[in-house]
DOLO-955802 format. One record per residue (C-alpha): x, y, z; residue number from 1; residue in one letter. Coordinates in steps of 0.5 Angstrom, whole numbers. Layout:
+-------+-------+-------+-----+------+
:     X :     Y :     Z : pos : code :
+-------+-------+-------+-----+------+
:     X :     Y :     Z : NUM :    a :
...
+-------+-------+-------+-----+------+
# end
This chain:
+-------+-------+-------+-----+------+
:     X :     Y :     Z : pos : code :
+-------+-------+-------+-----+------+
:    73 :   -58 :    76 :   1 :    s :
:    69 :   -53 :    73 :   2 :    m :
:    69 :   -46 :    75 :   3 :    a :
:    64 :   -43 :    79 :   4 :    s :
:    62 :   -36 :    80 :   5 :    h :
:    58 :   -33 :    87 :   6 :    l :
:    55 :   -27 :    88 :   7 :    s :
:    54 :   -25 :    95 :   8 :    l :
:    48 :   -20 :    97 :   9 :    v :
:    49 :   -18 :   104 :  10 :    l :
:    43 :   -15 :   107 :  11 :    d :
:    46 :    -9 :   112 :  12 :    l :
:    40 :    -6 :   115 :  13 :    a :
:    42 :    -3 :   121 :  14 :    p :
:    35 :    -3 :   124 :  15 :    a :
:    35 :   -10 :   124 :  16 :    h :
:    42 :   -12 :   126 :  17 :    w :
:    41 :    -8 :   132 :  18 :    h :
:    35 :   -13 :   134 :  19 :    r :
:    38 :   -19 :   133 :  20 :    a :
:    42 :   -24 :   137 :  21 :    d :
:    48 :   -25 :   133 :  22 :    l :
:    52 :   -18 :   132 :  23 :    s :
:    55 :   -16 :   126 :  24 :    l :
:    62 :   -17 :   129 :  25 :    a :
:    60 :   -24 :   130 :  26 :    q :
:    57 :   -25 :   123 :  27 :    f :
:    63 :   -22 :   119 :  28 :    l :
:    68 :   -27 :   121 :  29 :    p :
:    64 :   -33 :   120 :  30 :    q :
:    62 :   -30 :   113 :  31 :    l :
:    69 :   -29 :   111 :  32 :    l :
:    71 :   -36 :   112 :  33 :    v :
:    65 :   -38 :   108 :  34 :    f :
:    68 :   -33 :   102 :  35 :    l :
:    75 :   -36 :   103 :  36 :    n :
:    72 :   -43 :   103 :  37 :    a :
:    69 :   -42 :    96 :  38 :    h :
:    75 :   -38 :    93 :  39 :    v :
:    79 :   -44 :    96 :  40 :    a :
:    75 :   -50 :    92 :  41 :    l :
:    79 :   -49 :    86 :  42 :    t :
:    83 :   -43 :    83 :  43 :    h :
:    78 :   -41 :    78 :  44 :    a :
:    73 :   -40 :    82 :  45 :    n :
:    71 :   -32 :    82 :  46 :    s :
:    67 :   -28 :    87 :  47 :    l :
:    63 :   -22 :    88 :  48 :    a :
:    60 :   -18 :    94 :  49 :    v :
:    55 :   -13 :    94 :  50 :    f :
:    52 :   -10 :   100 :  51 :    a :
:    45 :    -8 :   101 :  52 :    a :
:    44 :    -1 :   105 :  53 :    l :
:    39 :     4 :   107 :  54 :    p :
:    37 :     7 :   101 :  55 :    g :
:    43 :     5 :    97 :  56 :    k :
:    47 :    -1 :    94 :  57 :    s :
:    55 :    -2 :    93 :  58 :    v :
:    60 :    -7 :    91 :  59 :    m :
:    65 :    -9 :    96 :  60 :    l :
:    69 :   -14 :    92 :  61 :    h :
:    72 :   -14 :    88 :  62 :    p :
:    74 :    -6 :    89 :  63 :    a :
:    80 :    -2 :    89 :  64 :    a :
:    83 :    -2 :    95 :  65 :    t :
:    90 :     0 :    98 :  66 :    g :
:    96 :    -5 :    98 :  67 :    p :
:    95 :   -10 :   103 :  68 :    v :
:   101 :   -11 :   108 :  69 :    a :
:   104 :   -18 :   107 :  70 :    p :
:   103 :   -23 :   112 :  71 :    d :
:   107 :   -30 :   112 :  72 :    a :
:   102 :   -33 :   116 :  73 :    n :
:    96 :   -31 :   111 :  74 :    a :
:    95 :   -34 :   104 :  75 :    y :
:    95 :   -27 :   100 :  76 :    t :
:    88 :   -28 :    96 :  77 :    p :
:    85 :   -29 :   103 :  78 :    f :
:    88 :   -23 :   106 :  79 :    r :
:    86 :   -19 :   100 :  80 :    e :
:    79 :   -21 :   100 :  81 :    l :
:    78 :   -20 :   108 :  82 :    d :
:    81 :   -13 :   107 :  83 :    a :
:    77 :   -11 :   102 :  84 :    a :
:    70 :   -13 :   104 :  85 :    v :
:    72 :   -10 :   111 :  86 :    v :
:    75 :    -4 :   109 :  87 :    a :
:    69 :    -2 :   104 :  88 :    n :
:    64 :    -5 :   109 :  89 :    l :
:    66 :     0 :   114 :  90 :    v :
:    67 :     6 :   110 :  91 :    a :
:    59 :     5 :   107 :  92 :    e :
:    56 :     4 :   114 :  93 :    l :
:    52 :    10 :   116 :  94 :    d :
:    48 :    10 :   122 :  95 :    p :
:    44 :    16 :   120 :  96 :    v :
:    41 :    13 :   114 :  97 :    a :
:    38 :     7 :   118 :  98 :    a :
:    31 :    10 :   117 :  99 :    a :
:    31 :     9 :   109 : 100 :    a :
:    29 :     2 :   106 : 101 :    p :
:    34 :    -3 :   105 : 102 :    t :
:    36 :    -3 :    97 : 103 :    a :
:    36 :   -11 :    97 : 104 :    l :
:    33 :   -10 :    90 : 105 :    v :
:    38 :    -6 :    87 : 106 :    g :
:    44 :   -10 :    90 : 107 :    a :
:    41 :   -16 :    87 : 108 :    l :
:    40 :   -12 :    80 : 109 :    t :
:    48 :   -10 :    80 : 110 :    k :
:    49 :   -18 :    82 : 111 :    a :
:    45 :   -20 :    75 : 112 :    l :
:    49 :   -14 :    71 : 113 :    c :
:    56 :   -16 :    74 : 114 :    y :
:    55 :   -24 :    72 : 115 :    i :
:    52 :   -22 :    65 : 116 :    n :
:    58 :   -18 :    64 : 117 :    r :
:    63 :   -23 :    66 : 118 :    i :
:    59 :   -29 :    63 : 119 :    s :
:    62 :   -32 :    56 : 120 :    p :
:    58 :   -30 :    50 : 121 :    g :
:    52 :   -33 :    48 : 122 :    t :
:    56 :   -36 :    42 : 123 :    s :
:    60 :   -40 :    47 : 124 :    t :
:    57 :   -48 :    48 : 125 :    p :
:    54 :   -49 :    55 : 126 :    s :
:    59 :   -55 :    56 : 127 :    s :
:    65 :   -50 :    55 : 128 :    d :
:    63 :   -44 :    59 : 129 :    r :
:    68 :   -42 :    65 : 130 :    a :
:    63 :   -41 :    70 : 131 :    s :
:    57 :   -43 :    74 : 132 :    d :
:    54 :   -37 :    76 : 133 :    p :
:    49 :   -37 :    82 : 134 :    r :
:    47 :   -31 :    87 : 135 :    i :
:    47 :   -32 :    95 : 136 :    l :
:    42 :   -27 :    99 : 137 :    i :
:    44 :   -27 :   106 : 138 :    l :
:    37 :   -23 :   109 : 139 :    s :
:    35 :   -20 :   116 : 140 :    v :
:    30 :   -16 :   113 : 141 :    s :
:    22 :   -17 :   112 : 142 :    p :
:    19 :   -17 :   105 : 143 :    d :
:    18 :   -10 :   103 : 144 :    l :
:    11 :   -10 :    99 : 145 :    s :
:    13 :    -4 :    95 : 146 :    t :
:    19 :    -8 :    92 : 147 :    s :
:    15 :   -14 :    89 : 148 :    y :
:    15 :   -12 :    82 : 149 :    i :
:    22 :   -10 :    81 : 150 :    p :
:    24 :   -17 :    85 : 151 :    i :
:    20 :   -21 :    81 : 152 :    m :
:    23 :   -18 :    75 : 153 :    n :
:    30 :   -20 :    77 : 154 :    a :
:    28 :   -27 :    79 : 155 :    i :
:    25 :   -28 :    71 : 156 :    f :
:    32 :   -25 :    69 : 157 :    s :
:    36 :   -30 :    73 : 158 :    a :
:    31 :   -35 :    70 : 159 :    q :
:    33 :   -33 :    63 : 160 :    k :
:    40 :   -33 :    65 : 161 :    m :
:    40 :   -39 :    68 : 162 :    k :
:    43 :   -36 :    75 : 163 :    i :
:    41 :   -40 :    81 : 164 :    t :
:    39 :   -36 :    87 : 165 :    i :
:    40 :   -38 :    94 : 166 :    d :
:    37 :   -35 :   100 : 167 :    a :
:    38 :   -35 :   107 : 168 :    c :
:    34 :   -31 :   112 : 169 :    q :
:    38 :   -30 :   118 : 170 :    i :
:    33 :   -28 :   123 : 171 :    f :
:    26 :   -25 :   123 : 172 :    g :
:    20 :   -28 :   119 : 173 :    p :
:    20 :   -32 :   113 : 174 :    d :
:    21 :   -28 :   107 : 175 :    t :
:    15 :   -29 :   101 : 176 :    v :
:    19 :   -26 :    96 : 177 :    f :
:    26 :   -30 :    97 : 178 :    l :
:    22 :   -36 :    98 : 179 :    q :
:    19 :   -35 :    91 : 180 :    q :
:    26 :   -33 :    88 : 181 :    a :
:    30 :   -40 :    90 : 182 :    a :
:    24 :   -44 :    88 : 183 :    h :
:    23 :   -41 :    81 : 184 :    l :
:    31 :   -41 :    80 : 185 :    t :
:    32 :   -48 :    83 : 186 :    g :
:    36 :   -45 :    89 : 187 :    g :
:    36 :   -47 :    96 : 188 :    a :
:    32 :   -43 :   101 : 189 :    y :
:    34 :   -43 :   109 : 190 :    l :
:    31 :   -40 :   115 : 191 :    f :
:    37 :   -40 :   120 : 192 :    l :
:    34 :   -44 :   126 : 193 :    d :
:    41 :   -43 :   130 : 194 :    r :
:    45 :   -37 :   129 : 195 :    r :
:    51 :   -40 :   133 : 196 :    d :
:    51 :   -45 :   127 : 197 :    a :
:    51 :   -40 :   122 : 198 :    l :
:    58 :   -42 :   119 : 199 :    l :
:    56 :   -49 :   119 : 200 :    q :
:    49 :   -48 :   115 : 201 :    y :
:    53 :   -43 :   110 : 202 :    l :
:    58 :   -49 :   108 : 203 :    i :
:    53 :   -55 :   108 : 204 :    m :
:    48 :   -51 :   104 : 205 :    a :
:    51 :   -46 :   100 : 206 :    f :
:    58 :   -48 :    99 : 207 :    l :
:    57 :   -53 :    93 : 208 :    p :
:    55 :   -50 :    86 : 209 :    p :
:    49 :   -52 :    83 : 210 :    a :
:    52 :   -58 :    79 : 211 :    a :
:    55 :   -61 :    85 : 212 :    t :
:    48 :   -61 :    89 : 213 :    r :
:    45 :   -66 :    84 : 214 :    k :
:    49 :   -71 :    89 : 215 :    v :
:    48 :   -68 :    95 : 216 :    l :
:    42 :   -67 :   100 : 217 :    a :
:    41 :   -60 :   100 : 218 :    v :
:    36 :   -57 :   104 : 219 :    p :
:    29 :   -56 :   101 : 220 :    t :
:    23 :   -52 :   102 : 221 :    q :
:    17 :   -56 :   105 : 222 :    d :
:    12 :   -50 :   104 : 223 :    k :
:    13 :   -45 :    99 : 224 :    i :
:     9 :   -38 :   100 : 225 :    d :
:     6 :   -36 :    93 : 226 :    f :
:     2 :   -30 :    95 : 227 :    r :
:     3 :   -24 :    91 : 228 :    a :
:     3 :   -16 :    92 : 229 :    a :
:    -2 :   -12 :    89 : 230 :    c :
:    -1 :    -7 :    84 : 231 :    f :
:    -5 :    -2 :    87 : 232 :    c :
:    -3 :    -2 :    95 : 233 :    h :
:     3 :    -6 :    95 : 234 :    k :
:     0 :   -11 :   100 : 235 :    n :
:     1 :   -18 :   100 : 236 :    i :
:    -6 :   -21 :    99 : 237 :    v :
:    -9 :   -28 :    99 : 238 :    d :
:   -14 :   -27 :    94 : 239 :    i :
:   -13 :   -23 :    88 : 240 :    g :
:   -16 :   -20 :    82 : 241 :    f :
:   -12 :   -21 :    76 : 242 :    v :
:   -12 :   -17 :    69 : 243 :    c :
:   -14 :   -21 :    64 : 244 :    s :
:   -10 :   -17 :    59 : 245 :    v :
:    -3 :   -15 :    63 : 246 :    c :
:    -4 :   -20 :    69 : 247 :    l :
:    -3 :   -14 :    74 : 248 :    s :
:    -6 :   -16 :    81 : 249 :    i :
:   -11 :   -12 :    85 : 250 :    f :
:   -13 :   -13 :    92 : 251 :    c :
:   -20 :   -11 :    89 : 252 :    q :
:   -24 :   -11 :    83 : 253 :    p :
:   -23 :    -5 :    79 : 254 :    v :
:   -26 :    -1 :    73 : 255 :    p :
:   -20 :     0 :    69 : 256 :    v :
:   -13 :    -3 :    70 : 257 :    c :
:    -8 :     2 :    72 : 258 :    s :
:    -3 :    -2 :    68 : 259 :    t :
:    -5 :    -3 :    61 : 260 :    c :
:   -12 :     2 :    62 : 261 :    r :
:   -16 :    -4 :    60 : 262 :    t :
:   -24 :    -2 :    62 : 263 :    k :
:   -28 :    -8 :    65 : 264 :    f :
:   -35 :    -9 :    64 : 265 :    p :
:   -40 :    -7 :    70 : 266 :    i :
:   -43 :   -14 :    70 : 267 :    k :
:   -36 :   -17 :    71 : 268 :    t :
:   -35 :   -12 :    77 : 269 :    l :
:   -41 :   -14 :    80 : 270 :    k :
:   -40 :   -21 :    79 : 271 :    r :
:   -33 :   -21 :    82 : 272 :    l :
:   -35 :   -16 :    88 : 273 :    n :
:   -41 :   -21 :    90 : 274 :    a :
:   -36 :   -27 :    90 : 275 :    s :
:   -31 :   -24 :    94 : 276 :    r :
:   -31 :   -27 :   101 : 277 :    p :
:   -33 :   -23 :   107 : 278 :    p :
:   -28 :   -19 :   111 : 279 :    p :
:   -26 :   -22 :   117 : 280 :    p :
+-------+-------+-------+-----+------+
# end
């Protein structure tokens, strides 16, 4: 069977985990079973785990760790994977920095760079490539409107590299940006209705690689929120005004585009202001 690469981006925002009905201690064993299942599918499968923490993003696996004590009752690759993820996660969690925004985009960008580094060269025929790369984002945080531009840049990079982005919102509100990421890259977006069935959701929806999903009934999105964040105030808007030159989005008509400095005629501004719906 063809090898598959999975890069996992794990949202570890302490402020949101504290409000959840699923503790991190309950979540981690189920996550490790899922990661072990991916490694066990075929010996050629590869795995990387990235953590999005307040103000920083780090790589949890593969990472340099000390030797793992042998255990006759455990498969060595599983034991090494579990030990590395847990040890690095414990070392990086910092409750003091919990107020800073979670660096989800930073972790996603690192995952893209890692996949680019381990992927075969462009001269390799697509039929001979050893990996079927995908990224799975496990999120607990709501959308951060200020990250709209960088996360869309990451999505477009994944599209160009033919990387599938899957997303699972474990709790909290649906995330507009992750819905769009999954839709635009051909991945699956799942809002977790039952936290006690997390492992079943992960294995049924996200364990099969993209090539296998063509013959499976993978969860699909009935409704996708395509709203964008304005470039001026970073608010998610229902109705936006788009620069005709650089396609920047604004929540109100502006005389000069702040991105490309294009100036718009006064008549156009008056017409657009007149067509705006009245405030609620």
